[in-house]
Backbone as ProteinMPNN parsed JSONL, in Angstrom:
{"seq_chain_A": "MVSQKVKIINPTGLHLRPAGNLCKEAMKYNSKITFEYSGNTANAKSVLSVLGACIKSGDEITLICDGEDEQGALRELVAYVESGLGE", "coords_chain_A": {"N_chain_A": [[7.462, -86.714, 4.263], [7.683, -83.519, 5.63], [8.612, -80.058, 5.775], [9.488, -76.885, 7.271], [10.648, -73.544, 7.54], [11.225, -71.636, 10.476], [11.244, -68.844, 12.656], [12.908, -68.169, 15.694], [11.458, -66.486, 18.287], [11.647, -65.986, 20.969], [13.025, -63.986, 23.537], [15.296, -64.911, 24.899], [16.105, -67.078, 23.449], [16.287, -70.66, 22.895], [16.328, -71.664, 25.76], [16.249, -73.584, 28.821], [13.423, -73.739, 29.722], [11.695, -72.989, 27.398], [12.749, -74.894, 25.632], [12.051, -77.298, 26.848], [9.282, -77.002, 26.694], [8.925, -77.087, 23.91], [9.754, -79.719, 23.391], [7.846, -81.149, 24.87], [5.53, -80.52, 23.457], [6.201, -81.608, 20.942], [6.282, -84.306, 21.576], [3.677, -85.116, 21.54], [3.059, -86.118, 19.125], [3.212, -88.819, 16.735], [5.001, -88.831, 14.685], [8.419, -88.633, 13.509], [10.291, -86.018, 14.687], [12.383, -83.464, 13.934], [14.882, -80.83, 13.861], [16.731, -78.589, 11.822], [19.673, -76.672, 12.055], [22.165, -74.495, 11.296], [23.595, -76.42, 9.812], [23.484, -78.669, 11.417], [21.579, -81.361, 12.879], [18.889, -81.744, 15.113], [17.074, -83.593, 17.576], [13.796, -82.954, 18.13], [12.328, -83.982, 20.171], [13.909, -84.376, 22.321], [15.173, -82.889, 25.128], [17.858, -82.399, 25.798], [19.069, -82.559, 23.285], [17.852, -80.391, 21.973], [18.695, -78.251, 23.606], [21.435, -78.485, 23.212], [21.748, -77.537, 20.663], [22.013, -74.848, 20.847], [20.313, -72.549, 20.23], [19.556, -69.242, 19.523], [17.777, -66.13, 20.165], [16.074, -64.89, 17.359], [17.282, -66.598, 15.59], [16.912, -68.851, 12.816], [15.27, -71.854, 12.291], [14.817, -75.059, 10.709], [12.068, -76.912, 10.824], [11.355, -80.352, 10.744], [9.172, -82.882, 9.92], [8.275, -86.262, 9.934], [6.239, -88.829, 9.219], [3.155, -90.512, 10.175], [1.407, -88.495, 11.134], [2.43, -86.134, 10.152], [1.735, -83.706, 8.773], [-0.143, -82.311, 10.436], [1.415, -82.166, 12.741], [3.591, -80.545, 11.935], [2.256, -78.143, 11.272], [1.099, -77.422, 13.773], [3.38, -77.257, 15.463], [4.941, -75.247, 14.236], [3.202, -73.076, 14.573], [3.218, -72.999, 17.355], [5.918, -72.397, 17.963], [6.066, -69.887, 16.73], [4.36, -68.518, 18.377], [5.807, -68.141, 20.639], [6.508, -70.272, 22.279], [5.122, -70.778, 24.706], [5.959, -68.815, 26.461]], "CA_chain_A": [[8.252, -85.79, 5.051], [7.381, -82.108, 5.39], [9.487, -79.177, 6.548], [9.222, -75.452, 7.164], [11.527, -72.685, 8.332], [10.528, -70.821, 11.474], [12.167, -67.991, 13.399], [12.759, -68.209, 17.153], [11.196, -65.116, 18.728], [11.886, -65.855, 22.407], [14.148, -63.074, 23.773], [16.473, -65.629, 25.403], [16.338, -68.261, 22.637], [15.759, -71.931, 23.411], [16.915, -72.093, 27.027], [15.614, -74.789, 29.368], [11.958, -73.763, 29.756], [11.088, -73.151, 26.072], [13.209, -76.162, 25.04], [11.179, -78.311, 27.444], [7.945, -76.819, 26.124], [8.976, -77.594, 22.532], [9.814, -81.183, 23.471], [6.551, -81.636, 25.353], [4.604, -80.388, 22.335], [6.61, -82.562, 19.903], [5.99, -85.665, 22.052], [2.26, -85.405, 21.307], [2.906, -86.663, 17.774], [3.897, -90.082, 16.448], [6.023, -88.583, 13.669], [9.782, -88.267, 13.901], [10.358, -84.564, 14.58], [13.74, -82.943, 14.104], [15.068, -79.534, 13.24], [18.087, -78.314, 11.347], [20.175, -75.341, 12.316], [23.608, -74.355, 11.096], [24.161, -77.66, 9.309], [23.311, -79.766, 12.371], [20.215, -81.83, 13.084], [18.576, -82.023, 16.516], [15.823, -84.285, 17.842], [12.91, -82.02, 18.828], [11.707, -84.657, 21.307], [14.946, -84.536, 23.346], [15.555, -81.601, 25.708], [19.309, -82.244, 25.675], [19.371, -82.306, 21.889], [17.413, -79.024, 21.691], [19.611, -77.343, 24.308], [22.751, -78.621, 22.595], [21.78, -76.807, 19.39], [22.356, -73.451, 21.198], [19.512, -71.652, 19.411], [19.39, -67.928, 20.136], [16.681, -65.317, 19.655], [16.279, -64.413, 15.997], [17.78, -67.678, 14.741], [15.911, -69.543, 12.021], [15.458, -73.299, 12.243], [13.93, -75.766, 9.786], [11.392, -78.039, 11.469], [11.135, -81.461, 9.815], [8.295, -83.907, 10.479], [8.207, -87.42, 9.053], [5.434, -89.892, 9.808], [1.73, -90.572, 9.874], [0.702, -87.251, 11.458], [3.428, -85.093, 9.869], [1.132, -82.422, 8.379], [-0.677, -81.665, 11.633], [2.525, -81.893, 13.656], [4.328, -79.383, 11.444], [1.39, -76.968, 11.409], [0.966, -77.054, 15.194], [4.682, -76.883, 16.022], [5.299, -73.935, 13.693], [2.358, -72.096, 15.271], [3.677, -72.935, 18.746], [7.182, -71.654, 17.968], [5.764, -68.501, 16.38], [3.649, -67.894, 19.506], [6.753, -67.914, 21.731], [6.746, -71.504, 23.062], [4.53, -70.723, 26.039], [6.568, -67.788, 27.333]], "C_chain_A": [[7.899, -84.365, 4.641], [8.313, -81.266, 6.25], [9.107, -77.727, 6.316], [10.199, -74.693, 8.04], [10.678, -71.857, 9.282], [11.579, -70.07, 12.29], [11.865, -68.066, 14.893], [12.599, -66.774, 17.651], [11.432, -64.911, 20.224], [13.11, -64.972, 22.642], [15.43, -63.776, 24.22], [16.764, -66.893, 24.607], [15.733, -69.51, 23.259], [16.545, -72.367, 24.65], [16.021, -73.191, 27.6], [14.082, -74.803, 29.295], [11.347, -73.872, 28.352], [11.54, -74.433, 25.358], [12.339, -77.305, 25.558], [9.771, -78.233, 26.884], [7.884, -77.347, 24.692], [8.963, -79.121, 22.524], [8.471, -81.77, 23.884], [5.514, -81.59, 24.23], [4.919, -81.42, 21.245], [6.247, -83.997, 20.283], [4.528, -86.065, 21.822], [2.039, -86.124, 19.975], [3.723, -87.932, 17.587], [5.049, -89.894, 15.46], [7.388, -88.345, 14.3], [9.892, -86.761, 13.669], [11.767, -84.099, 14.911], [13.761, -81.506, 13.617], [16.532, -79.365, 12.862], [18.431, -76.87, 11.64], [21.677, -75.368, 12.121], [24.274, -75.674, 10.67], [24.038, -78.857, 10.232], [21.839, -80.133, 12.484], [20.021, -82.184, 14.553], [17.214, -82.705, 16.609], [14.938, -83.353, 18.672], [12.205, -82.663, 20.019], [12.689, -84.88, 22.456], [15.395, -83.163, 23.849], [17.058, -81.379, 25.55], [19.726, -81.933, 24.243], [19.007, -80.866, 21.511], [18.358, -78.02, 22.347], [20.985, -77.335, 23.662], [22.885, -77.869, 21.279], [22.123, -75.327, 19.603], [21.636, -72.438, 20.309], [19.26, -70.349, 20.176], [18.206, -67.198, 19.514], [17.024, -64.786, 18.271], [16.816, -65.47, 15.046], [16.618, -68.329, 13.993], [16.254, -71.023, 11.97], [14.507, -73.868, 11.19], [13.36, -76.967, 10.523], [11.094, -79.093, 10.413], [10.296, -82.524, 10.521], [8.148, -85.024, 9.464], [7.422, -88.524, 9.748], [3.963, -89.723, 9.498], [0.976, -89.276, 10.144], [1.573, -86.022, 11.176], [2.816, -83.732, 9.541], [0.627, -81.644, 9.597], [0.425, -81.285, 12.607], [3.275, -80.643, 13.22], [3.515, -78.107, 11.637], [1.329, -76.491, 12.857], [2.294, -76.602, 15.797], [5.152, -75.527, 15.504], [4.498, -72.845, 14.411], [2.834, -71.913, 16.708], [4.982, -72.144, 18.867], [6.921, -70.178, 17.699], [5.045, -67.77, 17.503], [4.563, -67.683, 20.711], [6.975, -69.09, 22.645], [6.275, -71.393, 24.505], [5.139, -69.703, 26.971], [5.902, -66.452, 27.136]], "O_chain_A": [[7.827, -84.048, 3.454], [8.751, -81.698, 7.316], [8.491, -77.38, 5.309], [10.539, -75.132, 9.139], [9.571, -71.433, 8.95], [12.656, -70.592, 12.575], [10.705, -68.031, 15.303], [13.488, -65.943, 17.465], [11.419, -63.774, 20.698], [14.143, -65.187, 22.007], [16.528, -63.29, 23.95], [17.584, -67.707, 25.032], [14.79, -69.433, 24.047], [17.326, -73.317, 24.598], [15.122, -73.672, 26.911], [13.503, -75.793, 28.846], [10.541, -74.774, 28.124], [10.786, -74.993, 24.562], [11.938, -78.179, 24.791], [9.136, -79.257, 26.629], [6.903, -77.982, 24.305], [8.243, -79.737, 21.738], [8.016, -82.764, 23.317], [4.716, -82.514, 24.076], [4.009, -82.035, 20.69], [5.94, -84.812, 19.413], [4.194, -87.247, 21.908], [0.964, -86.67, 19.729], [4.78, -88.104, 18.193], [5.967, -90.713, 15.41], [7.502, -87.921, 15.45], [9.615, -86.283, 12.569], [12.271, -84.313, 16.014], [12.791, -81.019, 13.036], [17.433, -79.917, 13.492], [17.605, -75.969, 11.496], [22.374, -76.184, 12.723], [25.376, -75.995, 11.114], [24.448, -79.958, 9.866], [20.962, -79.312, 12.216], [20.869, -82.835, 15.164], [16.314, -82.427, 15.817], [15.294, -83.002, 19.797], [11.553, -81.967, 20.798], [12.338, -85.507, 23.456], [15.935, -82.366, 23.082], [17.483, -80.277, 25.202], [20.633, -81.132, 24.016], [19.766, -80.199, 20.808], [18.773, -77.049, 21.714], [21.627, -76.288, 23.576], [23.996, -77.594, 20.826], [22.482, -74.632, 18.653], [22.27, -71.572, 19.707], [18.811, -70.36, 21.322], [17.696, -67.598, 18.467], [18.128, -64.292, 18.039], [16.811, -65.271, 13.832], [15.487, -68.353, 14.479], [17.38, -71.401, 11.649], [13.517, -73.234, 10.827], [14.077, -77.925, 10.812], [10.636, -78.771, 9.317], [10.666, -83.006, 11.591], [7.924, -84.774, 8.28], [7.878, -89.089, 10.743], [3.575, -88.901, 8.668], [0.0, -88.981, 9.454], [1.472, -85.006, 11.863], [3.329, -82.707, 9.989], [0.935, -80.464, 9.762], [0.382, -80.221, 13.224], [3.565, -79.775, 14.043], [4.04, -77.102, 12.117], [1.488, -75.302, 13.134], [2.318, -75.646, 16.572], [5.708, -74.737, 16.267], [5.05, -71.819, 14.808], [2.85, -70.793, 17.219], [5.13, -71.319, 19.769], [7.491, -69.313, 18.364], [5.106, -66.543, 17.584], [4.134, -67.103, 21.708], [7.581, -68.928, 23.704], [6.951, -71.861, 25.421], [4.858, -69.724, 28.169], [6.278, -65.474, 27.781]]}, "name": "protein", "num_of_chains": 1, "seq": "MVSQKVKIINPTGLHLRPAGNLCKEAMKYNSKITFEYSGNTANAKSVLSVLGACIKSGDEITLICDGEDEQGALRELVAYVESGLGE"}
């Protein structure tokens, strides 16, 4: 299991489009991918779970990857979040 903190830079936070983009990216990996925010854990492969976390711009989340491709998944997902999730 590997984890890393990352800051959400999207001006509107994780609304529907960037949440969907995050899920689509997370689905590329076999590892279990979650994130923690404010004491709660959300499944990064579920749009409803990501939206339910109510992540706003400037919030910091901890991405957690656990599985066979965890290192690559964490590296790519952190880079994707830092790049603005396709927005």
